[in-house]
N, C-alpha and C positions, 0 to 999 in steps of 0.2 A: 519569510512569514508570508509577504505579499502574494505569492505563489496560493497560499491555503488561503489569504484574504478572497482573492480572484476566482477561488473554487467556490466561494460562498461554505467555507467550512469556520472561518474566524470572522471575527469584526475586530479591525484597528482603530484605536483612538489616539489621537495625537496630542502633544503638549503635557502639561502637569498633572501626573495621574492618568495618564494614557498606557494602554498596553494592548494585548489582545484577548478578547472572551470568545469562548465557545459560540456557535449561535444553534445548536441543538444539544439536546441532552448526551453526555459521554457514551450511552450506549447504542448512540446514534452515528458513531465514528468506527469505521473499520480500519485497523492498523494497513489494510491493504489499500484502501481508499487514499488515506495519505499520504502513503510511500508512492504511489501513481502520481500525485499531485507533486510531491518533491523530489522525487528519482526518476520519473519516465516509468515506461514500462520495465514490468520485473523478470522479463522473458532473459532465461542463462544465454541463448544464442541468439544472432541480431536476425538470421530465418524466422524465428517465432513472434519478431516484436510485431506491435500493431502497426498496418499500413506499410509493411517488409515487403518490398519485390518477392516475387514468387522464387524460390531457389532451384536454380536448372538442375542440381543434383538431386531435388527431393525425394524422386521416384526411387534413385539407388541408392541413397542416404541409410545406410544401416543404423545410425545411431539416433535420427530423427523420431523414432517413437519414445525413446529413452526420454530425450529432452523436452518432447511434449507431455511425456507424464508428469516428470521433475517441474515445468512449468504449471501442468494444472496443481499439482500439490502445493507449489509454494503459493498460488492463487487462492486456492483453497484455506490453505493455515491461514495468510494475513486477513482474509476474510472474516475469519472467523474469531478474530481476537479484536475486541472494542477497547476503546478509552477506560471504558468502565470495568472491563477484565484488568486491565494495567493498574487502574487506580485502585482497585478492590486487593489485587495480587500484592503491591507496593506496602500496605498496612500491616499485610500481615510477616511481611519480612522473607519469604519464601521466593523461590524461582518461579518463572512462570509456566506452568504445566496444561496441556488441553489433555 
C-alpha cells in the first residue's frame, strides 16, 4: 500500500482507527494506473517495457507487432475500467464485462 500512497492514490492513517482512504473519487482511478503502480509495466514481453533497451532483433522480429497489439489492448482495457465500475459491478453480483 505504501506504493499507492507514494503515488498519491491513497492516504495512509497510522494508529488506532487508521487505515487507507482514497484521495479522489473512485471514478478517477483506473485499474491500469493502480496495476502500473503495484505491478510495474504491463508489457507482455521485456522489449516493450518502459525504458527497455532497444532490441537488436526488433527489425526482424515477426512476432513483435502481435505483442505490441496485445500490449495496447491490455493497457486500453485496464485504463477503461475504474474503481467505480468495479464497485458498481460488485453490488450487482455479476461478472465484470465491458
